C-alpha positions in Angstrom: 15.2 -40.8 -5.4 19.0 -40.7 -5.2 20.9 -37.4 -4.9 22.6 -38.1 -8.3 19.1 -37.8 -9.9 18.4 -34.2 -8.8 19.9 -30.8 -9.1 21.3 -29.5 -5.7 21.3 -25.7 -5.4 22.8 -23.6 -2.7 20.9 -20.3 -3.0 23.2 -18.1 -1.1 27.0 -18.7 -0.7 30.0 -16.4 -0.8 33.3 -17.0 -2.4 36.4 -15.0 -1.6 38.9 -15.0 -4.5 41.2 -12.7 -2.5 41.5 -14.2 1.0 39.4 -17.4 1.0 39.3 -21.0 -0.2 37.3 -19.9 -3.3 37.2 -22.8 -5.8 38.3 -25.3 -3.1 35.0 -24.7 -1.3 33.1 -25.3 -4.5 35.0 -28.6 -4.9 33.8 -29.6 -1.4 30.2 -28.7 -2.5 30.5 -30.7 -5.7 32.2 -33.7 -4.2 29.2 -34.2 -1.9 26.6 -33.9 -4.6 26.1 -30.2 -5.1 25.4 -29.1 -8.6 24.4 -25.4 -8.7 25.4 -22.3 -6.8 24.2 -18.7 -6.4 27.3 -16.8 -5.4 26.9 -13.5 -3.6 29.6 -10.9 -3.7 31.1 -10.3 -0.3 30.9 -6.8 1.2 33.3 -4.5 -0.7 35.5 -3.9 2.4 36.2 -7.6 2.6 37.6 -7.8 -0.9 38.8 -4.3 -1.8 37.8 -1.3 0.4 34.6 0.5 1.5 32.9 1.3 -1.7 32.1 5.0 -2.3 32.1 5.1 -6.1 31.2 3.1 -9.2 34.7 1.9 -9.8 35.0 0.1 -6.5 31.6 -1.6 -7.0 32.7 -2.8 -10.4 36.0 -4.1 -9.0 34.1 -6.1 -6.4 31.5 -7.4 -8.9 34.2 -8.4 -11.4 36.1 -10.4 -8.8 32.8 -12.3 -8.0 32.0 -12.9 -11.7 35.5 -14.4 -12.2 35.1 -16.6 -9.1 31.7 -17.8 -10.5 33.3 -18.7 -13.8 35.9 -20.8 -12.0 33.2 -22.4 -9.9 31.2 -23.4 -13.0 34.2 -25.3 -14.3 34.1 -27.8 -11.3 30.3 -28.2 -11.1 28.1 -30.7 -12.8 25.6 -27.8 -13.3 26.7 -24.2 -13.0 27.0 -21.2 -10.8 25.5 -17.7 -11.2 26.5 -14.4 -9.6 24.1 -12.4 -7.5 25.5 -8.9 -7.2 24.6 -6.0 -5.0 25.3 -3.8 -2.0 25.5 -5.1 1.5 23.1 -3.1 3.7 25.9 -2.8 6.4 27.6 -0.4 4.0 25.3 2.4 5.2 26.8 2.3 8.7 30.4 2.2 7.4 29.7 5.3 5.3 27.9 7.2 8.1 30.8 6.4 10.4 33.2 7.8 7.8 31.3 11.1 7.8 28.7 10.7 5.1 25.2 11.9 5.8 22.5 9.1 5.6 21.2 10.7 2.4 24.7 10.6 0.8 25.1 7.0 1.9 21.8 6.2 0.3 22.8 7.7 -3.0 26.1 5.8 -3.1 24.4 2.6 -2.3 21.7 3.2 -4.9 24.4 3.8 -7.5 26.0 0.5 -6.6 22.7 -1.2 -7.2 22.4 0.6 -10.6 25.8 -0.9 -11.5 24.7 -4.4 -10.2 21.6 -4.2 -12.3 23.8 -3.6 -15.4 25.5 -6.9 -14.8 22.1 -8.6 -14.8 20.8 -6.9 -17.9 24.1 -7.1 -19.8 24.9 -10.7 -19.1 26.8 -12.4 -16.3 24.6 -11.9 -13.2 21.3 -13.5 -12.4 19.9 -11.2 -9.7 20.8 -8.4 -7.3 21.1 -8.1 -3.6 19.9 -5.4 -1.2 18.2 -5.1 2.1 18.5 -3.2 5.4 20.6 -3.5 8.5 19.9 -6.5 10.8 20.9 -4.4 13.8 19.6 -1.3 15.5 20.3 2.0 13.7 19.1 5.6 13.9 15.8 6.4 12.2 17.4 8.4 9.4 19.7 5.5 8.6 16.8 3.1 8.7 14.8 5.4 6.3 17.8 5.6 4.0 18.2 1.9 4.0 14.5 1.3 3.2 14.9 3.8 0.3 17.9 1.8 -1.0 15.9 -1.5 -0.8 12.9 0.0 -2.6 15.3 1.3 -5.3 16.4 -2.3 -5.8 12.8 -3.3 -6.2 12.4 -0.7 -8.9 15.4 -1.9 -10.8 14.3 -5.5 -10.6 10.9 -4.7 -11.8 12.3 -2.7 -14.7 14.6 -5.6 -15.6 12.4 -8.5 -14.6 14.8 -10.2 -12.3 14.9 -11.1 -8.6 16.2 -9.4 -5.5 17.8 -11.3 -2.6 17.4 -9.5 0.7 19.6 -9.3 3.8 17.5 -8.0 6.6 16.7 -8.3 10.3 15.3 -11.6 11.5 11.6 -12.3 11.9 8.7 -14.0 10.1 6.5 -11.1 9.0 7.8 -9.3 5.9 4.5 -8.7 4.3 5.1 -4.9 4.2 8.4 -5.4 2.4 6.7 -7.7 -0.2 4.0 -5.1 -0.7 6.6 -2.4 -1.3 8.0 -4.6 -4.0 4.6 -5.2 -5.5 3.8 -1.5 -5.4 6.9 -1.0 -7.6 5.8 -3.6 -10.1 7.9 -6.5 -8.9 6.3 -9.9 -8.3 6.7 -10.7 -4.6 7.8 -14.2 -5.6 10.9 -12.6 -7.0 11.8 -11.1 -3.6 13.9 -13.6 -1.7 14.6 -13.3 2.0 18.0 -14.9 2.6 18.8 -16.5 5.9 15.1 -17.3 6.5 13.6 -19.6 8.9 11.0 -22.2 7.9 8.1 -19.8 8.3 7.9 -16.5 6.5 5.1 -14.1 5.4 5.7 -12.0 2.2 8.8 -12.9 0.2 10.0 -16.3 -1.0 12.1 -17.9 1.8 15.7 -19.0 1.4 15.9 -21.3 4.4 19.2 -21.8 6.2 19.9 -25.5 5.9 19.1 -26.5 9.5 17.1 -29.6 9.9 14.5 -28.1 12.2 13.9 -25.1 9.9 13.7 -27.3 6.8 11.0 -29.4 8.5 9.1 -26.3 9.3 9.4 -25.1 5.7 8.1 -28.4 4.4 5.2 -28.3 6.8 4.2 -24.9 5.5 3.8 -26.4 2.0 5.1 -23.2 0.3 7.9 -22.5 -2.2 11.3 -22.3 -0.6 15.0 -22.4 -1.4 18.0 -23.8 0.6 21.2 -22.0 1.5 24.3 -22.1 3.7 25.4 -18.5 3.7 28.9 -19.8 3.7 31.2 -16.8 4.0 34.5 -18.3 2.9 36.5 -16.7 5.7 39.7 -18.5 6.7 39.4 -17.2 10.2 35.9 -18.6 10.5 35.9 -22.0 8.6 32.5 -23.4 8.2 30.7 -20.2 9.0 27.8 -19.7 8.7 27.4 -23.3 7.4 30.0 -25.1 5.4 29.7 -25.7 1.6 28.9 -29.4 2.2 25.8 -28.7 4.2 23.1 -28.3 1.5 24.1 -31.6 -0.3 24.1 -33.4 3.0 20.6 -32.0 3.9 19.3 -33.0 0.5 20.5 -36.6 1.1 18.8 -36.5 4.5 15.5 -35.3 3.0 15.6 -38.0 0.3 16.4 -40.7 2.9 13.2 -39.5 4.7 11.1 -39.6 1.6 10.9 -35.9 1.0 11.4 -36.1 -2.8 8.7 -33.5 -3.4 10.3 -31.0 -1.1 13.7 -31.5 -2.8 12.1 -30.8 -6.1 10.4 -27.7 -4.7 13.6 -26.2 -3.4 16.0 -27.2 -6.2 13.9 -27.2 -9.4 10.5 -25.5 -9.1 11.3 -22.5 -6.9 14.5 -21.6 -8.7 12.5 -21.6 -12.0 9.7 -19.5 -10.6 12.0 -17.0 -8.8 15.0 -16.7 -11.2 13.8 -18.2 -14.4 16.6 -20.8 -14.4 16.2 -24.5 -15.3 18.4 -26.4 -13.0 17.6 -29.7 -14.7 18.5 -28.5 -18.2 21.7 -26.9 -17.0 22.6 -30.1 -15.2 22.1 -32.3 -18.2 24.1 -29.9 -20.4 21.3 -28.8 -22.7 
């Protein structure tokens, strides 16, 4: 199969309409064969300021929704926003003098707002998680409460949650927390995943070794770059050309079925999107 015959989805990429390349990065993606994007809002303090109220969250989300609309204009397929609250916000709020419980409440309100963008139209899913670095127990507990609130919102609205968490392979407990709140564990996506993962659906960083591991596991998976669109760190984490390049590599190695898994079947199962229909313009 040739790359022109398949959708090519980057499941987790950031665009920065304030300071970054924004649509230029999307053009790089499209020029190399990319067709679909899930665009995550950057942390509020990268675009506006540290979010402490609903208005700031909405400002950040609106900037991302506008960037996604511009991205769709240059794609053969389309882009969707995934909106939420970066788990690192808890530390910024605590450092600014908020108690962990107060930080939890602010972040949960931000997720409430993000969920409105899903149920009312432009967004596809929400983002939550917990810090990927060491924190005090009360901050960790507050973060887990925020994440579980995201699961409750997603279960109520029947949409997916992307998670930013610490590294590791065993997230069975987290998937069970989602299930306990009525959310299908397949709709819990661990972003920045390796090729092996227990619990949620894995969004594998587009590294050849990790992709080979994911294919060997014979489980649903997605592919991502976690491109951060920071002019001071060009190409970080991976550049926007990377997923299309990895898809070409997979196809050259006869991994047509794996490409279909990551770019057609898993997106449909997790998000309810049809990357083939949106590619053909139906």
